[in-house]
LOKOLTOR-603003 format. One line per 2 residues: for each residue x, y, z of N, C-alpha, C. Coordinates in pm, whole numbers, m for minus. Example, Ala and Ser with C-alpha at 12.3 -4.5 7.8 and 13.67 -1.06 7.14 Angstrom:
LOKOLTOR-603003
1319/m569/780/1230/m450/780/1320/m330/780; 1285/m225/708/1367/m106/714/1290/3/787
END
This chain:
LOKOLTOR-603003
m3058/9790/11499/m2932/9718/11480/m2909/9627/11601; m2882/9501/11573/m2861/9401/11678/m2719/9415/11736
m2706/9403/11868/m2571/9410/11926/m2491/9286/11887; m2365/9305/11868/m2274/9196/11832/m2251/9109/11956
m2293/8981/11950/m2275/8895/12069/m2128/8867/12100; m2042/8893/12005/m1899/8866/12023/m1821/8989/12067
m1892/9100/12083/m1826/9225/12121/m1750/9212/12252; m1812/9151/12353/m1747/9137/12484/m1619/9054/12473
m1625/8942/12402/m1506/8859/12385/m1399/8933/12307; m1439/9007/12207/m1343/9086/12129/m1273/9189/12218
m1349/9255/12303/m1289/9353/12396/m1193/9286/12493; m1231/9168/12541/m1145/9094/12634/m1016/9052/12564
m1028/9005/12440/m908/8964/12365/m816/9084/12339; m873/9198/12309/m791/9318/12289/m723/9359/12420
m795/9346/12532/m733/9374/12663/m620/9277/12691; m643/9151/12657/m540/9049/12678/m415/9083/12599
m433/9125/12474/m318/9163/12392/m243/9281/12453; m317/9381/12501/m255/9500/12560/m175/9464/12686
m231/9377/12770/m160/9337/12892/m33/9261/12856; m44/9170/12759/75/9095/12716/181/9188/12657
139/9285/12579/235/9380/12520/304/9460/12630; 229/9505/12729/288/9579/12842/386/9491/12918
348/9367/12938/436/9272/13006/565/9252/12927; 553/9249/12795/671/9234/12710/767/9351/12725
715/9472/12728/800/9591/12745/871/9586/12881; 797/9547/12982/853/9540/13117/963/9434/13125
936/9319/13067/1034/9210/13071/1160/9247/12993; 1143/9322/12885/1260/9366/12808/1348/9458/12894
1285/9551/12965/1361/9640/13052/1427/9562/13166; 1357/9462/13217/1413/9378/13324/1538/9307/13275
1533/9253/13155/1651/9186/13100/1765/9283/13077; 1735/9405/13032/1839/9505/13014/1906/9537/13147
1828/9548/13253/1884/9573/13386/1974/9458/13429; 1929/9335/13404/2007/9218/13444/2136/9205/13364
2137/9255/13242/2258/9248/13159/2354/9363/13186; 2308/9465/13257/2393/9581/13284/2511/9541/13372
2621/9611/13355/2740/9583/13437/2707/9600/13585; 2631/9701/13617/2586/9723/13755/2435/9747/13753
2358/9639/13768/2213/9654/13765/2163/9747/13876; 2061/9823/13847/1999/9911/13944/1899/9829/14025
1936/9794/14147/1853/9704/14227/1717/9765/14259; 1711/9895/14278/1581/9959/14304/1491/9950/14182
1549/9973/14065/1469/9963/13942/1423/9820/13920; 1511/9724/13947/1473/9583/13933/1357/9549/14027
1362/9600/14148/1254/9574/14243/1124/9637/14192; 1133/9759/14142/1016/9826/14088/959/9749/13969
1046/9703/13881/1002/9624/13766/935/9495/13812; 990/9433/13913/932/9310/13966/791/9334/14021
775/9445/14092/643/9479/14146/545/9509/14033; 590/9583/13933/504/9614/13818/466/9487/13743
564/9397/13730/537/9271/13660/434/9188/13737; 447/9186/13868/351/9112/13951/210/9169/13933
199/9301/13930/68/9364/13910/10/9327/13772; 94/9327/13669/47/9289/13536/5/9143/13531
75/9058/13605/37/8916/13608/m98/8896/13676; m127/8976/13777/m258/8971/13840/m365/9016/13740
m336/9123/13668/m429/9172/13566/m448/9067/13456; m339/9005/13416/m345/8901/13313/m435/8786/13359
m421/8746/13482/m504/8639/13537/m652/8678/13532; m682/8803/13568/m820/8851/13566/m876/8851/13424
m797/8901/13328/m842/8907/13190/m861/8766/13134; m772/8676/13168/m784/8536/13124/m913/8474/13180
m947/8506/13302/m1070/8456/13363/m1192/8510/13286; m1188/8638/13252/m1296/8699/13174/m1306/8635/13036
m1192/8604/12977/m1192/8538/12844/m1258/8402/12854; m1221/8327/12956/m1278/8194/12976/m1430/8201/12996
m1475/8298/13075/m1619/8315/13098/m1691/8352/12969; m1632/8442/12891/m1693/8483/12764/m1699/8367/12666
m1593/8290/12661/m1591/8174/12572/m1700/8074/12611; m1712/8048/12741/m1815/7955/12787/m1955/8006/12749
m1980/8135/12770/m2111/8192/12739/m2143/8181/12590; m2041/8188/12506/m2061/8182/12361/m2036/8042/12303
m1996/7950/12390/m1953/7815/12348/m1851/7823/12235; m1745/7900/12260/m1634/7917/12166/m1503/7882/12235
m1403/7860/12153/m1267/7839/12206/m1168/7890/12102; m1052/7931/12149/m947/7975/12057/m911/7856/11969
m872/7878/11847/m832/8001/11780/m945/8074/11707; m1069/8040/11735/m1185/8113/11682/m1191/8113/11528
m1157/8003/11467/m1148/7997/11321/m1281/8026/11251; m1393/8009/11319/m1524/8038/11258/m1560/8187/11265
m1479/8266/11335/m1508/8408/11355/m1383/8490/11321; m1375/8537/11197/m1253/8603/11148/m1203/8719/11234
m1292/8802/11287/m1243/8916/11366/m1178/8868/11496; m1236/8767/11559/m1176/8712/11681/m1046/8638/11648
m1049/8564/11538/m929/8489/11496/m812/8583/11469; m842/8699/11411/m735/8796/11379/m667/8845/11507
m745/8872/11610/m686/8917/11737/m607/8802/11799; m663/8682/11794/m596/8566/11853/m462/8539/11783
m456/8563/11653/m332/8542/11579/m222/8640/11620; m260/8750/11684/m161/8843/11739/m124/8801/11881
m220/8745/11954/m199/8708/12094/m108/8586/12107; m138/8484/12029/m68/8356/12046/85/8366/12030
136/8428/11923/283/8436/11913/344/8527/12021; 271/8630/12060/322/8718/12166/333/8641/12298
231/8562/12328/235/8481/12451/351/8382/12447; 375/8320/12332/487/8227/12317/620/8298/12334
633/8416/12274/756/8494/12287/782/8530/12433; 677/8570/12504/692/8608/12645/730/8488/12731
678/8371/12700/715/8251/12774/865/8221/12757; 913/8234/12633/1055/8212/12606/1140/8319/12674
1094/8442/12668/1166/8553/12731/1172/8532/12883; 1064/8481/12940/1060/8456/13083/1161/8347/13123
1173/8244/13040/1272/8139/13066/1413/8197/13061; 1438/8284/12966/1570/8347/12954/1598/8434/13077
1497/8509/13120/1513/8593/13239/1544/8508/13361; 1477/8394/13374/1503/8304/13486/1648/8257/13485
1701/8226/13368/1842/8186/13357/1934/8300/13400; 1900/8422/13358/1981/8538/13394/1977/8562/13546
1860/8548/13605/1847/8566/13750/1926/8460/13825; 1922/8337/13777/2000/8230/13841/2149/8258/13832
2194/8314/13718/2336/8349/13703/2373/8460/13800; 2287/8562/13813/2312/8671/13908/2321/8615/14050
2232/8524/14083/2232/8463/14216/2361/8385/14240; 2405/8310/14140/2530/8234/14152/2649/8327/14175
2653/8437/14100/2764/8534/14117/2759/8596/14257; 2643/8630/14302/2629/8688/14435/2675/8590/14542
2637/8464/14529/2680/8362/14624/2831/8346/14623; 2892/8352/14504/3038/8341/14495/3106/8457/14567
3054/8577/14549/3112/8694/14615/3097/8681/14766; 2980/8638/14811/2959/8621/14955/3052/8515/15013
3076/8409/14937/3169/8304/14985/3311/8358/14997; 3349/8448/14909/3483/8509/14916/3491/8605/15035
3384/8680/15057/3385/8781/15163/3362/8725/15302; 3295/8613/15312/3259/8560/15443/3379/8534/15535
3488/8475/15487/3603/8456/15577/3659/8589/15629; 3649/8693/15548/3700/8824/15589/3617/8882/15703
3490/8845/15709/3402/8896/15813/3448/8849/15951; 3507/8731/15957/3551/8676/16085/3680/8743/16134
3753/8806/16044/3877/8872/16084/3844/9006/16150; 3916/9034/16256/3895/9161/16326/4012/9253/16296
3986/9357/16223/4089/9452/16187/4103/9561/16294; 3993/9583/16368/3992/9685/16472/3938/9623/16600
3998/9660/16709/3953/9610/16840/3835/9691/16890; 3781/9652/17006/3667/9724/17064/3699/9869/17096
3829/9898/17109/3868/10036/17140/3884/10121/17014; 3863/10059/16896/3871/10134/16771/4011/10141/16714
4107/10083/16782/4246/10083/16733/4272/9956/16654; 4363/9966/16556/4394/9848/16476/4444/9732/16564
4399/9614/16526/4443/9493/16596/4570/9448/16524; 4679/9436/16599/4804/9389/16543/4817/9245/16590
4844/9159/16497/4850/9014/16524/4872/8984/16670; 4763/8976/16746/4772/8947/16890/4787/8802/16916
END
């Protein structure tokens, strides 16, 4: 039995789908945290680190896909190869959905940043006021 020359590319495409799906779950949780009344900053940081790791993995898998395609002289959407095309038809809409989700997350992060800046602007003048003197006693309009 001859080995399937497309097996490697098929495995890479399946890996690509799995990484994108994992990224989607992570991004969904990130958005839920950002929409929460009081986001958990530690969880957001952890999600950000996990997302960064998945993006590194995604880059690696994409590089492997590119190398496999070059070796086989193929390119997506693989219309001449039904098994590859079937996997690609799952990858493409997922990648598009994640791109849109990422744009939405960026808008949410910008809104959080704007709110934080507004709070800091309100609090900053209060920082200059001294309610207690160096001796620890209340300062009465001196």
